[in-house]
C-alpha positions as CSV (number, residue, x, y, z in Angstrom):
1,M,88.3,22.1,32.1
2,I,91.9,21.3,32.1
3,A,93.1,19.3,28.9
4,L,92.8,15.5,29.7
5,T,92.9,12.6,27.2
6,I,90.1,10.4,26.5
7,A,92.2,7.5,28.1
8,Q,92.4,9.7,31.4
9,I,88.7,10.7,31.6
10,A,87.5,7.1,30.8
11,R,90.0,5.9,33.5
12,A,88.9,8.5,35.9
13,L,85.0,7.6,35.4
14,A,85.7,3.9,35.2
15,G,83.7,3.9,31.6
16,E,83.6,2.4,28.8
17,V,84.8,4.3,25.5
18,H,83.0,4.4,21.9
19,F,84.9,6.4,19.7
20,A,84.0,8.6,16.9
21,D,86.3,8.5,13.7
22,G,89.3,10.3,14.2
23,D,89.7,10.2,17.9
24,T,92.1,8.1,19.8
25,P,92.7,7.3,23.4
26,D,95.3,10.1,23.3
27,T,92.9,12.9,21.9
28,L,92.7,15.8,24.1
29,I,89.6,17.1,25.8
30,S,89.8,21.0,27.1
31,G,86.4,22.1,26.6
32,A,83.8,23.3,29.5
33,V,81.9,20.8,30.7
34,D,77.9,20.8,31.2
35,T,74.3,19.3,31.5
36,D,72.8,21.6,29.3
37,S,73.4,21.0,25.6
38,R,72.2,24.7,25.1
39,L,75.4,25.8,26.8
40,I,77.9,23.5,24.9
41,A,80.6,25.3,23.3
42,P,83.0,24.0,20.5
43,G,85.5,21.3,22.1
44,G,82.9,20.8,25.3
45,V,82.1,17.7,27.3
46,F,78.4,16.9,27.5
47,V,76.9,15.0,30.4
48,A,73.9,13.2,29.4
49,K,72.0,13.3,32.7
50,P,68.5,11.8,33.1
51,G,66.1,14.4,34.6
52,D,62.6,14.1,36.3
53,E,60.7,15.4,33.2
54,T,63.3,14.8,30.3
55,D,66.5,12.9,29.6
56,G,69.6,14.1,28.5
57,H,70.5,11.2,26.1
58,L,67.6,13.0,24.0
59,F,69.8,15.9,23.5
60,V,73.2,14.5,22.7
61,D,72.6,15.4,19.0
62,S,72.1,19.1,20.0
63,A,75.2,19.1,22.0
64,V,77.1,17.8,18.8
65,E,75.6,20.3,16.6
66,K,77.0,22.8,19.4
67,G,80.7,21.5,18.8
68,A,80.6,18.8,21.8
69,A,83.7,16.8,21.5
70,L,82.8,14.2,24.1
71,A,79.6,13.0,25.7
72,I,79.4,11.0,28.9
73,V,76.0,8.9,28.7
74,E,74.8,5.9,30.3
75,R,73.8,4.1,27.3
76,R,75.5,4.5,23.9
77,V,73.3,6.9,21.4
78,G,73.5,7.0,17.7
79,A,75.3,10.5,17.8
80,D,78.3,11.1,16.0
81,V,80.5,12.0,18.9
82,T,83.2,9.8,21.2
83,Q,81.1,8.7,24.1
84,V,82.0,7.4,27.7
85,V,79.5,4.8,28.9
86,V,79.1,5.0,32.6
87,P,76.5,3.3,35.0
88,D,75.5,6.7,36.5
89,A,76.1,10.3,35.0
90,V,76.1,12.3,37.9
91,A,78.6,10.1,39.8
92,A,80.8,10.3,36.9
93,L,80.4,13.9,36.8
94,A,81.3,14.0,40.6
95,D,84.5,11.6,39.6
96,L,85.4,13.8,37.0
97,A,85.5,16.8,39.3
98,R,87.5,14.9,41.8
99,E,90.0,14.2,39.3
100,V,90.4,17.8,37.9
101,V,90.7,19.7,41.3
102,Q,93.2,16.9,42.4
103,R,95.4,17.2,39.2
104,V,95.4,21.2,39.7
105,R,96.1,20.7,43.5
106,D,99.0,18.4,42.6
107,A,100.7,20.9,39.8
108,G,99.9,24.2,41.5
109,D,98.8,26.1,44.7
110,L,94.9,25.8,44.8
111,R,93.3,26.2,48.0
112,V,89.9,25.2,48.4
113,V,87.2,26.9,50.5
114,G,83.9,25.0,51.3
115,I,80.8,27.1,52.3
116,T,77.4,25.4,54.1
117,G,75.0,27.1,56.4
118,S,71.0,27.0,56.6
119,N,71.3,30.6,55.3
120,G,73.6,32.8,53.7
121,K,75.7,30.8,51.2
122,T,75.2,32.3,48.1
123,T,75.6,35.9,49.5
124,T,78.9,34.7,51.5
125,K,80.3,32.9,48.3
126,N,80.0,36.5,46.3
127,L,81.7,38.3,49.0
128,L,84.6,36.1,49.4
129,A,84.8,35.4,45.6
130,R,84.9,39.3,45.3
131,I,87.9,39.4,48.1
132,L,90.0,36.7,46.4
133,E,89.6,37.8,42.8
134,G,92.0,40.6,44.1
135,E,94.5,38.1,45.1
136,G,94.8,35.7,41.9
137,E,92.6,33.4,39.8
138,A,89.5,32.4,41.6
139,V,86.8,30.3,40.6
140,S,83.3,30.6,42.7
141,P,80.0,29.0,41.6
142,K,77.5,30.6,39.2
143,A,74.1,31.8,40.8
144,S,73.6,29.1,43.3
145,F,75.7,25.9,41.7
146,N,75.3,24.1,45.2
147,N,73.9,20.5,44.6
148,E,75.6,17.2,43.1
149,V,75.1,18.6,39.7
150,G,76.3,22.3,40.3
151,A,78.7,21.9,42.7
152,P,80.8,19.6,40.1
153,L,80.5,21.7,37.4
154,T,81.8,24.7,39.3
155,M,84.9,22.4,40.2
156,L,85.4,21.8,36.6
157,R,86.0,25.3,35.9
158,V,89.4,25.4,37.6
159,T,92.5,25.6,35.4
160,E,96.2,25.0,36.0
161,T,96.5,28.6,36.9
162,T,93.6,28.9,39.7
163,E,94.6,29.6,43.3
164,F,91.3,29.6,45.1
165,L,88.4,27.4,44.5
166,V,85.1,28.6,46.4
167,S,82.6,25.6,46.4
168,E,78.9,26.4,48.2
169,F,77.7,23.3,49.5
170,G,73.7,22.8,49.8
171,A,71.8,19.9,50.8
172,S,68.2,18.5,51.2
173,A,69.0,15.2,52.9
174,P,71.9,13.9,55.3
175,G,75.2,12.9,53.4
176,E,74.7,15.2,50.9
177,I,77.4,17.7,52.1
178,A,79.8,14.9,52.9
179,R,80.0,13.6,49.4
180,L,80.3,17.1,47.7
181,A,83.1,18.3,50.2
182,G,84.9,14.9,49.8
183,L,85.5,15.7,45.9
184,V,87.7,18.6,47.1
185,D,88.7,18.0,50.5
186,P,88.4,21.8,51.5
187,D,91.3,23.6,53.3
188,V,88.9,26.2,54.9
189,G,85.2,25.3,56.1
190,V,83.0,27.8,56.6
191,V,79.8,27.2,58.7
192,L,77.1,30.1,58.7
193,M,74.0,29.1,61.0
194,V,71.9,26.1,61.5
195,G,68.4,26.9,61.0
196,M,65.0,25.8,59.8
197,A,65.7,25.9,56.0
198,H,65.1,22.3,54.7
199,A,64.4,20.9,58.0
200,G,61.3,18.9,56.5
201,G,64.1,16.8,54.6
202,F,66.5,16.6,57.2
203,G,63.8,15.7,59.9
204,G,64.4,18.5,62.4
205,I,66.7,20.8,63.6
206,E,69.1,18.4,65.2
207,A,69.4,16.5,61.8
208,T,70.1,19.9,60.1
209,F,73.1,20.3,62.5
210,H,74.7,16.8,61.7
211,A,74.1,17.6,58.1
212,K,75.8,20.9,58.6
213,S,78.8,19.5,60.5
214,E,79.7,17.2,57.6
215,L,81.8,20.1,56.0
216,V,83.8,20.3,59.3
217,R,84.2,16.5,59.3
218,A,85.9,16.9,55.8
219,L,88.5,18.8,56.9
220,S,91.6,17.3,57.4
221,A,94.9,18.0,59.5
222,G,95.7,21.6,59.0
223,G,92.6,22.9,57.8
224,V,90.6,25.6,59.5
225,A,86.9,25.6,60.3
226,V,85.5,29.1,60.3
227,L,82.5,29.0,62.7
228,N,79.9,31.6,63.8
229,A,80.5,32.0,67.6
230,D,77.0,33.6,67.7
231,D,75.0,30.4,66.7
232,A,75.3,27.8,69.4
233,R,74.9,25.0,67.0
234,V,77.7,25.9,64.7
235,A,79.7,26.7,67.9
236,A,79.2,23.3,69.0
237,M,81.2,22.0,65.8
238,A,84.5,23.2,67.3
239,P,85.1,19.9,69.2
240,I,84.5,17.9,65.7
241,A,87.3,20.2,63.9
242,A,89.5,19.4,67.0
243,E,88.8,15.7,66.2
244,Q,90.0,16.3,62.6
245,G,93.1,18.2,63.5
246,A,91.7,21.2,62.4
247,A,92.0,24.9,63.8
248,V,88.9,26.8,64.4
249,R,88.5,30.7,63.5
250,W,85.7,32.5,64.7
251,F,83.4,35.1,63.6
252,G,80.4,36.8,65.3
253,R,78.9,40.0,66.7
254,G,77.9,38.8,70.2
255,A,81.4,37.0,71.1
256,A,84.0,39.5,72.0
257,A,86.7,37.0,71.8
258,A,85.7,36.1,68.0
259,D,88.7,36.5,65.6
260,V,86.7,38.6,63.4
261,R,83.9,40.9,64.7
262,A,81.6,43.7,64.1
263,D,80.6,46.9,66.5
264,D,78.7,49.9,65.8
265,V,76.6,48.4,63.2
266,V,74.0,51.1,61.7
267,V,71.7,50.1,59.0
268,T,70.4,52.4,56.2
269,A,68.0,52.1,52.8
270,S,71.3,52.1,51.1
271,G,73.3,49.5,53.3
272,T,75.2,49.0,56.5
273,S,78.2,50.4,58.2
274,F,79.9,48.9,61.0
275,T,83.5,48.7,62.1
276,V,85.3,45.4,61.7
277,T,88.0,43.8,63.9
278,A,90.0,41.1,62.5
279,D,93.0,40.1,64.9
280,G,93.0,43.1,66.7
281,I,93.2,45.4,63.8
282,S,89.6,47.5,63.5
283,L,88.7,49.3,60.3
284,P,85.6,50.9,59.2
285,L,83.6,49.2,56.7
286,R,80.2,50.4,54.5
287,L,78.5,47.3,52.9
288,R,75.9,48.3,50.3
289,V,74.4,45.0,50.4
290,L,70.8,45.9,52.0
291,G,70.2,44.2,55.4
292,E,71.7,43.8,58.7
293,H,72.0,39.9,58.5
294,H,74.7,40.4,55.7
295,V,77.1,41.9,58.4
296,M,77.5,38.2,59.5
297,N,77.9,36.8,55.8
298,A,80.6,39.6,55.6
299,L,82.6,38.5,58.7
300,A,82.6,35.0,57.5
301,A,83.6,36.1,54.2
302,I,86.7,38.3,55.9
303,A,87.3,35.5,58.3
304,A,88.1,33.0,55.6
305,A,89.8,35.4,53.5
306,T,92.4,36.5,56.2
307,T,92.8,32.5,56.9
308,L,94.4,32.3,53.7
309,G,96.3,35.6,53.8
310,V,94.2,38.5,52.6
311,S,95.1,41.7,54.3
312,L,91.9,43.1,56.5
313,A,92.2,46.4,54.7
314,D,92.4,44.7,51.1
315,A,89.2,42.5,52.3
316,V,87.3,45.9,53.5
317,A,88.2,47.6,50.0
318,R,87.2,45.1,47.9
319,L,83.7,44.2,49.9
320,E,82.9,48.0,49.6
321,T,82.5,47.5,45.8
322,V,79.8,45.0,46.1
323,E,76.6,46.2,45.1
324,I,73.9,43.5,45.6
325,A,74.6,40.0,46.7
326,E,72.9,38.4,43.7
327,R,70.1,38.8,41.7
328,W,66.5,38.3,43.5
329,R,68.4,38.4,46.9
330,M,67.8,41.9,48.7
331,Q,67.9,43.3,45.2
332,P,66.9,47.0,44.9
333,L,64.6,48.1,42.2
334,G,62.2,50.6,41.5
335,S,62.6,54.2,42.3
336,D,62.9,56.7,45.3
337,R,59.2,57.1,45.0
338,V,58.7,53.5,45.5
339,R,61.6,51.1,46.3
340,I,61.1,47.4,45.7
341,I,63.4,44.6,47.6
342,N,63.3,41.7,45.6
343,D,64.4,38.9,47.9
344,A,62.4,36.2,46.3
345,Y,65.3,33.9,45.2
346,N,65.0,31.9,48.6
347,A,63.2,32.1,52.0
348,S,63.4,30.1,55.5
349,P,62.0,31.1,58.6
350,D,65.3,32.6,59.8
351,S,65.7,34.7,56.4
352,M,62.1,35.6,56.1
353,S,62.5,37.2,59.6
354,A,65.7,38.8,58.8
355,A,64.2,40.5,55.6
356,L,61.3,41.7,57.3
357,R,63.4,43.5,60.1
358,T,65.4,45.2,57.2
359,L,62.2,46.7,55.7
360,A,61.4,47.8,59.1
361,Q,64.5,49.3,59.8
362,I,65.2,51.3,56.6
363,T,61.7,52.9,56.2
364,G,61.8,56.4,57.5
365,P,59.0,58.7,58.8
366,G,56.3,59.3,56.0
367,E,57.3,56.1,54.5
368,R,55.1,53.1,54.4
369,T,56.3,49.4,54.5
370,V,54.7,46.9,52.5
371,A,55.5,43.2,52.4
372,V,54.6,40.9,49.8
373,L,55.1,37.3,51.1
374,G,55.1,33.8,49.7
375,A,55.6,30.3,50.8
376,M,58.9,29.1,52.2
377,S,59.3,25.6,50.9
378,E,60.9,22.4,52.4
379,L,59.6,22.8,55.8
380,G,57.6,19.5,55.8
381,E,55.9,19.2,59.4
382,Y,56.8,22.6,60.7
383,A,55.4,24.4,57.6
384,E,52.2,25.6,59.3
385,E,53.9,26.8,62.5
386,E,56.5,28.7,60.5
387,H,54.2,30.5,58.4
388,D,52.3,31.1,61.2
389,R,55.4,32.9,63.1
390,V,56.0,34.7,59.8
391,G,52.8,36.4,59.8
392,L,52.9,37.3,63.5
393,L,56.0,38.8,63.1
394,A,55.0,40.9,60.3
395,V,52.1,42.4,62.5
396,R,54.4,42.7,65.5
397,L,57.0,44.9,63.3
398,G,54.1,46.9,62.5
399,I,54.4,46.1,59.0
400,Q,51.7,48.5,57.2
401,R,50.5,46.2,54.1
402,I,50.8,42.6,54.2
403,V,50.3,40.8,51.1
404,V,49.8,37.2,50.8
405,V,50.3,35.5,47.5
406,G,49.9,31.5,47.2
407,D,47.5,28.9,48.8
408,A,51.0,27.6,50.4
409,A,51.3,30.8,52.2
410,R,47.6,31.4,53.3
411,R,48.8,30.5,56.9
412,M,50.6,34.0,56.8
413,Y,47.6,35.8,56.0
414,L,45.4,34.3,58.5
415,E,47.7,34.7,61.4
416,A,48.3,38.2,60.4
417,V,44.5,38.7,60.4
418,A,44.1,36.8,63.7
419,Q,46.6,39.4,65.2
420,G,44.8,42.5,64.3
421,S,45.5,43.2,60.5
422,W,42.0,43.0,59.8
423,D,41.2,46.5,58.1
424,N,42.8,45.7,54.6
425,E,46.3,45.9,56.5
426,A,46.6,42.5,55.5
427,V,45.5,40.8,52.2
428,F,45.7,37.4,50.2
429,F,45.9,36.8,46.6
430,A,45.5,33.4,45.0
431,T,47.8,34.3,42.1
432,A,50.9,36.7,41.6
433,D,48.9,38.0,38.7
434,E,46.3,39.3,41.0
435,A,48.6,40.5,43.5
436,F,50.5,42.6,40.8
437,D,47.2,44.0,39.8
438,Y,46.1,45.2,43.6
439,L,49.7,46.6,43.9
440,Q,49.5,48.5,40.9
441,G,46.5,50.6,42.5
442,E,47.7,50.6,46.3
443,L,51.6,51.7,46.0
444,R,52.2,55.4,46.6
445,D,55.2,57.4,47.0
446,G,57.2,56.7,49.9
447,D,56.3,53.0,49.9
448,R,58.9,50.5,50.6
449,V,58.1,47.2,49.3
450,L,59.6,43.6,50.6
451,V,58.9,40.9,47.8
452,K,60.2,37.5,49.7
453,S,59.5,33.8,49.2
454,S,60.9,30.6,48.3
455,N,62.2,30.1,44.5
456,S,59.1,27.5,44.1
457,A,56.6,30.3,44.8
458,G,58.0,32.5,41.8
459,L,57.2,36.0,43.4
460,R,60.8,36.8,42.2
461,F,59.3,37.5,38.9
462,L,56.4,39.8,40.4
463,G,59.3,41.4,42.1
464,D,60.8,42.3,38.7
465,R,57.3,43.3,37.4
466,L,56.8,45.5,40.2
467,G,60.5,47.1,39.8
468,E,60.0,47.9,36.2
469,S,56.7,49.2,36.7
470,F,57.8,51.7,39.4
471,S,61.2,52.5,37.8
């Protein structure tokens, strides 16, 4: 965090200060901010966030032992550290992030990019960060820090010399993106797609549209909305951008008029090659991240980067250095004999479909497709129908072994069997351990194995085990 006095922090949070011995209102605080006491470093700020299973206030002493110089708390505790008492620690974290970003904006040349969409946020964030790191100091989220805690923690990492802040905005309910984007007032807002991810929380696809459009509404006059021309719902956000006085920059594969587009796409087991055209300039790009669906993420990153003044040639060169999107996202494991694709960090109907299609595309003659599938979470009333669709798609794509894991995903198995995969082509296991034991004996040379589920299903760890077993 940039250096602020205790008085400045307390004023930004509208909090009540209780000083430890030796501290004064003018004492400077400049350490990193965190809600996890285990990650606090000397001089850091610990935010005592109440949780569902525990309470951060119980760990203030641990944070002090790690060297915390300040604690933000909802009630005063007996720790020997200066404390700023606030009504809501999570809201205070957001207030501190807003204060820090605004101070850096006022003092320098910070530009902010916000990214949202039902799928692809983390991959696009990582691709864009790789491009921008070649231009100057850039801050982007670790992993999927995109919620009411993770997004402000990322914002608080900016320094006086940061030139680019890339923020990823996730949400499971209306209003959340508006609150997060409102902390930083993005210069560029990227909307990737509007799909069924979190549809249960939003209450349907139209409500999801309105939630994702909150990022466009957060843009001010002079900002730029980077929109997916191939997604009709995203394209419908263009009038919203116009209302805000923001320009629109289009990316896509199907729209010839898109400002940034891809042609001649070729998918292989080692990546995807295509020609990217931006503002009339065309260059070849070989993306090593597995999956044709990542072409759109790359186009979005290029569209945002070139909006910020990066040349197409530089953007392409930097993207070609990216090997994986993120751990547990289309991550290649195993060996040439048995290749494991671990994509079990997150799942929605759209990303499940894209991953299955990728498995079918990259499996060559004499090789066998194996899909290890778990539940998709946060679909609410749409869960049964969407799990049925995945089972149907797996059969129609000709996936040769369908391994469904967990009671919440059983509908995939039942639908696959109903569609004709009954001769041990589709199997069901209640636990990942049972699935692992089966796969240990079932997998053979030439198998190409996709492991795909939502984070809550835990199959990412099964993917890791398989990768290690067949390496």
